[in-house]
C-alpha positions as CSV (number, residue, x, y, z in Angstrom):
1,M,163.4,-3.1,90.2
2,P,162.7,-4.4,93.7
3,E,159.1,-5.2,94.5
4,T,159.0,-2.7,97.4
5,A,159.9,0.2,95.1
6,A,156.9,2.1,93.8
7,P,157.0,3.7,90.4
8,P,157.2,7.6,90.4
9,F,153.5,8.0,89.7
10,G,152.6,5.5,92.5
11,R,154.7,7.5,94.9
12,L,153.1,10.8,94.0
13,L,149.7,9.2,94.3
14,L,150.6,7.8,97.7
15,F,152.0,11.1,99.0
16,G,148.9,12.8,97.7
17,I,146.6,10.4,99.6
18,L,148.7,10.8,102.8
19,G,148.6,14.5,102.5
20,L,144.9,14.7,102.1
21,A,144.4,12.3,105.1
22,L,146.7,14.5,107.3
23,T,144.9,17.7,106.2
24,G,141.6,16.1,107.1
25,V,142.9,15.1,110.6
26,L,144.1,18.6,111.2
27,I,140.8,20.2,110.1
28,V,138.9,17.9,112.5
29,Q,141.2,18.5,115.4
30,Y,141.1,22.3,114.8
31,S,137.3,22.2,114.6
32,R,137.2,20.4,117.9
33,N,139.5,22.8,119.7
34,R,138.3,26.0,118.3
35,P,135.5,27.7,120.3
36,S,132.4,28.0,118.2
37,A,129.4,30.2,118.8
38,P,126.1,28.4,119.2
39,S,123.6,29.0,116.5
40,G,119.8,28.6,116.2
41,N,118.2,26.3,118.7
42,V,120.9,23.6,118.6
43,L,121.8,24.2,122.3
44,A,118.4,25.2,123.6
45,A,118.1,22.3,126.0
46,E,114.6,21.3,127.2
47,A,113.7,22.5,130.8
48,D,114.2,19.1,132.4
49,S,117.1,17.9,130.2
50,T,120.2,16.3,131.7
51,E,122.2,17.9,128.9
52,A,125.3,19.8,130.1
53,F,127.8,21.5,127.9
54,W,131.1,23.0,129.1
55,P,132.1,24.7,132.3
56,V,132.6,28.5,132.7
57,A,136.3,29.1,133.3
58,P,137.4,31.0,136.4
59,F,137.3,34.8,136.0
60,Q,137.4,38.0,138.1
61,L,135.4,41.1,137.1
62,V,133.9,44.1,138.9
63,E,130.2,44.5,139.8
64,R,128.4,47.8,139.5
65,S,128.7,48.1,143.3
66,G,132.5,48.1,142.9
67,A,132.7,44.6,144.5
68,P,134.8,41.9,142.8
69,V,132.9,39.0,141.4
70,T,134.5,35.7,140.5
71,L,133.1,32.3,139.3
72,E,133.3,31.2,142.9
73,T,131.0,34.1,143.9
74,L,128.4,32.7,141.5
75,K,128.7,29.1,142.3
76,G,126.0,27.5,144.5
77,R,123.1,29.2,142.6
78,P,121.9,28.8,139.0
79,W,122.2,31.9,136.9
80,I,121.2,33.4,133.6
81,A,123.9,35.4,131.7
82,G,123.4,38.0,129.0
83,F,125.9,40.2,127.1
84,V,124.9,43.8,126.5
85,F,126.4,47.4,126.5
86,T,124.8,50.5,127.9
87,R,125.1,52.7,124.7
88,C,123.6,50.0,122.5
89,T,120.9,51.2,120.1
90,G,120.3,47.7,118.8
91,P,118.9,44.7,120.6
92,C,120.5,45.4,124.1
93,P,117.5,47.3,125.5
94,R,115.2,44.5,124.6
95,I,117.5,41.9,126.1
96,T,117.8,43.8,129.3
97,A,114.1,44.4,129.4
98,N,113.6,40.6,129.0
99,M,116.1,40.1,131.9
100,R,113.9,42.4,133.9
101,K,110.9,40.2,133.1
102,L,112.9,37.2,134.3
103,Q,113.7,38.9,137.5
104,G,110.0,39.1,138.3
105,E,109.2,35.6,137.1
106,L,112.1,34.1,139.1
107,S,111.0,35.7,142.4
108,G,110.9,33.0,145.1
109,T,113.8,31.1,143.5
110,D,117.6,31.4,144.1
111,V,118.4,32.1,140.4
112,R,120.6,35.0,139.7
113,L,120.8,37.2,136.6
114,V,124.2,38.3,135.3
115,S,124.7,41.0,132.6
116,F,128.2,41.3,131.2
117,S,129.2,44.5,129.4
118,V,130.9,44.0,126.1
119,D,131.9,47.7,126.1
120,P,133.8,47.7,129.4
121,L,136.0,50.7,128.3
122,Y,132.9,52.9,128.6
123,D,130.8,50.8,131.0
124,T,132.4,51.6,134.3
125,P,130.7,50.4,137.5
126,Q,129.1,53.8,137.9
127,V,127.7,53.8,134.3
128,L,126.4,50.2,134.9
129,D,124.8,51.2,138.2
130,A,122.8,54.1,136.5
131,Y,121.8,51.7,133.7
132,A,120.7,49.0,136.1
133,R,118.6,51.4,138.1
134,T,116.7,52.4,135.0
135,F,115.6,48.8,134.6
136,G,114.8,48.3,138.3
137,A,117.5,45.7,138.8
138,D,117.5,44.1,142.2
139,P,121.1,44.3,143.4
140,E,120.7,41.2,145.4
141,R,119.6,39.1,142.4
142,W,120.9,40.8,139.3
143,L,124.6,41.6,138.8
144,F,126.1,43.9,136.2
145,L,129.8,43.1,135.5
146,T,132.6,45.0,133.8
147,G,136.4,44.9,133.9
148,P,139.5,44.9,131.6
149,L,138.5,44.4,127.9
150,E,140.6,41.3,127.5
151,E,139.2,39.7,130.6
152,V,135.7,40.3,129.4
153,R,136.6,39.0,126.0
154,Q,138.1,35.8,127.5
155,V,134.9,35.2,129.5
156,S,132.6,35.8,126.4
157,Y,134.7,33.9,123.9
158,Q,136.4,31.1,125.8
159,S,133.7,30.3,128.4
160,F,130.5,31.1,126.6
161,R,131.6,30.6,123.0
162,L,130.1,34.0,122.2
163,P,132.7,36.2,120.5
164,F,132.1,40.0,120.1
165,E,133.8,42.5,117.8
166,R,134.4,46.2,118.3
167,D,134.4,48.5,115.3
168,E,135.7,51.9,116.2
169,A,134.4,53.3,112.9
170,Q,130.8,52.8,114.0
171,P,128.8,55.2,116.1
172,P,128.7,54.5,119.9
173,G,125.4,52.8,119.7
174,Q,126.6,50.3,117.2
175,L,130.2,50.0,118.4
176,V,130.1,46.3,119.4
177,A,128.6,43.4,117.4
178,H,127.7,40.6,119.8
179,R,125.4,37.6,120.2
180,T,122.0,38.1,121.8
181,V,121.4,34.8,123.5
182,L,120.6,34.1,127.2
183,T,122.8,31.4,128.7
184,V,121.6,29.3,131.6
185,V,124.4,28.1,134.0
186,D,123.9,25.6,136.8
187,R,125.0,25.7,140.5
188,G,128.4,24.2,139.6
189,G,129.2,26.7,136.9
190,Q,128.3,24.3,134.0
191,I,126.5,25.8,131.0
192,R,123.2,24.0,130.5
193,G,121.6,25.8,127.6
194,Y,121.4,28.8,125.2
195,Y,118.2,30.6,124.4
196,D,117.1,33.5,122.1
197,G,117.3,36.6,124.3
198,E,115.2,38.7,121.9
199,T,112.0,36.6,121.7
200,D,109.3,35.8,124.2
201,A,109.6,32.1,123.3
202,G,113.4,32.1,124.0
203,V,112.9,33.9,127.3
204,Q,110.3,31.5,128.4
205,Q,112.6,28.6,127.5
206,A,115.4,30.1,129.6
207,L,113.0,30.7,132.5
208,A,111.8,27.1,132.4
209,R,115.3,25.8,132.3
210,A,116.5,28.0,135.2
211,R,113.4,27.0,137.3
212,F,114.2,23.3,136.8
213,L,117.8,23.8,137.8
214,A,116.8,25.8,140.8
215,S,114.6,22.9,142.0
216,R,117.6,20.6,142.0
217,P,120.2,20.5,144.7
């Protein structure tokens, strides 16, 4: 038998090792390319951190005023994003109330607030306008966005890594399961941190981060 020929068992072992190696490479590559939702405080960058994550991809949605809003509309000013829906009986009212607090705390800065509806089939501009008014939202500073479901899903999942799921079997107030973080974005549209939108500590962290970014050109 030539020296280069491996016995049958040796071939099987070699193929097995190569197969495992290839599987490992594919898993690593998939994990790198697959958007993943942030968890815990892993991405809660400190206020003055130079940490930057990924850019928000271009999009076009509709504001409660009926005006179109794109990523270019938002560039030039830092902003804090939150995902809610008007019929929510879970955490959304608290998240929106915390955004209302941020509106007051950020007075005197150029930071915007942006609330994306994860129930755009119901949350028309008119519905969002009524909702925004109940929270005293300043239309010059705080935007409420809606649009086609797939466009909103693309923004939430691909740009923010925050997937949401609709379950039509649930009552309207629990129709959508979604993440409750506040995301701070810089003037260029780069995500700079994720913070707990339900706790005072998380809101204060987002506030500090946004203030720092607002102080930078």
